[in-house]
C-alpha positions as CSV (number, residue, x, y, z in Angstrom):
1,M,-154.7,-281.6,42.6
2,M,-151.2,-282.8,42.3
3,N,-151.4,-285.4,45.2
4,S,-154.4,-286.6,43.5
5,V,-153.5,-290.3,41.2
6,Y,-154.2,-290.1,37.3
7,L,-154.6,-293.1,35.3
8,L,-152.5,-293.1,32.1
9,K,-155.1,-294.5,28.7
10,F,-152.8,-294.3,25.0
11,T,-154.2,-294.3,22.3
12,P,-153.4,-297.2,19.1
13,E,-151.6,-294.5,17.9
14,S,-149.5,-293.7,20.9
15,L,-148.6,-297.1,21.6
16,R,-147.9,-297.0,18.0
17,D,-144.8,-294.4,17.6
18,I,-143.6,-295.9,21.0
19,I,-142.6,-299.7,19.1
20,E,-142.2,-298.4,15.8
21,S,-139.3,-295.6,17.6
22,A,-138.0,-298.6,19.7
23,N,-137.9,-300.7,16.9
24,F,-135.7,-298.3,14.6
25,Y,-133.7,-297.7,17.3
26,E,-132.6,-301.8,18.3
27,N,-132.3,-301.6,14.1
28,R,-129.5,-299.3,14.3
29,Q,-127.6,-300.9,17.3
30,K,-128.3,-303.4,19.9
31,G,-130.4,-302.7,22.9
32,L,-131.1,-299.0,21.9
33,G,-134.3,-299.4,21.2
34,R,-134.6,-300.7,25.0
35,K,-133.0,-297.5,26.2
36,F,-135.2,-295.7,24.5
37,K,-138.5,-297.9,25.9
38,A,-136.9,-297.0,29.0
39,E,-137.1,-293.0,29.2
40,I,-140.0,-292.4,27.4
41,K,-141.4,-295.3,30.2
42,A,-139.5,-292.9,32.4
43,K,-140.2,-289.7,31.2
44,L,-144.2,-291.0,31.4
45,I,-143.7,-291.4,35.3
46,L,-143.1,-287.5,35.8
47,I,-145.8,-286.9,34.0
48,K,-147.8,-289.1,36.3
49,K,-146.7,-287.7,39.1
50,N,-147.5,-283.9,38.6
51,P,-148.8,-283.4,34.5
52,F,-149.7,-279.7,35.3
53,V,-145.8,-279.4,35.4
54,Y,-146.1,-279.6,31.5
55,A,-147.3,-276.4,30.2
56,I,-150.2,-276.3,27.1
57,R,-148.4,-276.1,23.5
58,Y,-151.6,-276.6,21.4
59,N,-155.6,-277.5,21.9
60,S,-155.0,-278.7,25.5
61,V,-152.2,-280.7,25.0
62,R,-149.5,-280.7,26.5
63,L,-145.9,-281.9,26.0
64,G,-143.7,-284.0,27.8
65,I,-140.2,-283.8,26.3
66,T,-137.6,-287.0,26.6
67,E,-134.1,-285.9,27.3
68,V,-131.5,-288.5,25.7
69,F,-134.1,-289.2,22.6
70,P,-135.1,-286.0,20.4
71,F,-139.5,-286.7,21.3
72,S,-142.1,-285.6,22.8
73,I,-144.8,-287.1,24.4
74,H,-148.1,-285.5,24.1
75,F,-150.8,-285.8,26.1
76,S,-153.8,-283.8,27.7
77,I,-155.6,-284.1,31.2
78,Y,-159.0,-285.4,31.9
79,G,-159.1,-283.8,35.6
80,E,-162.3,-285.4,37.0
81,A,-161.7,-288.5,35.3
82,K,-158.4,-288.6,36.6
83,I,-157.3,-289.8,33.2
84,I,-153.8,-288.8,30.9
85,L,-154.5,-289.5,27.1
86,I,-151.0,-290.4,25.4
87,H,-152.6,-288.9,22.1
88,A,-148.9,-289.6,20.6
89,V,-145.3,-289.9,21.0
90,L,-143.4,-288.2,18.4
91,S,-139.8,-287.9,17.1
92,H,-139.0,-284.2,17.3
93,Y,-138.0,-284.4,13.1
94,R,-141.6,-285.5,12.0
95,D,-144.0,-282.7,12.2
96,P,-146.6,-282.7,14.4
97,D,-149.2,-281.0,11.4
98,E,-149.0,-283.9,9.6
99,F,-149.9,-286.6,12.8
100,W,-152.6,-284.5,13.5
101,N,-154.1,-283.7,10.1
102,D,-154.1,-287.9,9.0
103,K,-156.4,-288.1,12.1
104,S,-158.6,-285.9,10.9
């Protein structure tokens, strides 16, 4: 399974998370939004290469934690379809229950 090629798919919420967070950082300091997106992209590449390294944290959802920015990438693996679904990219300051309750 490690050598399998997985396709990354993003929920609209996860894309919104990335854009809104990048805009937040860019408004705080020029260039910081770009650095945030670069770190998210780097972590997504690692997730895509070996998604099973990341432990299941809840409801079959795994977390990839970024190094510099306080964020976690919440994702699920659909092995037979070779898809990694990115559910959310959440700040550690945001309550994940709030995100999941909004979806119900």
